[in-house]
C-alpha positions, 0 to 999 in steps of 0.5 A: 500500500505504501508503494501506491500512496507514494505514486498517487498524484494530487489533483487540484481543480479550478473553477469551470474545470470539467470533471467526472464524479465517481459513482457510489457502490450503492448506486443502481448504475454502479451495481453491474459488477466489475463491468459496471460504470464507475464514473459519471459526468461530465460536470463543471466545478462550480466552486471549491469548498475546501481542499479536495472538496468541490461543488459541481454543476451539470452542463446545463448549469444546475447545481448537484446535491451533495453526495 
């Protein structure tokens, strides 16, 4: 596990960057086994709440609820 943690790159997103959102394991979309979808998107960063925490909006400009 230490080897993995050393190689992980921190990503910082800025306002209006396009991002993908990871689907929760409990989601109906994600429950298709290992071939199921793991990401949902595209979304835009509406604002940065704090480090690695972002408020997202869809491509039409509607804000997404907290996940």
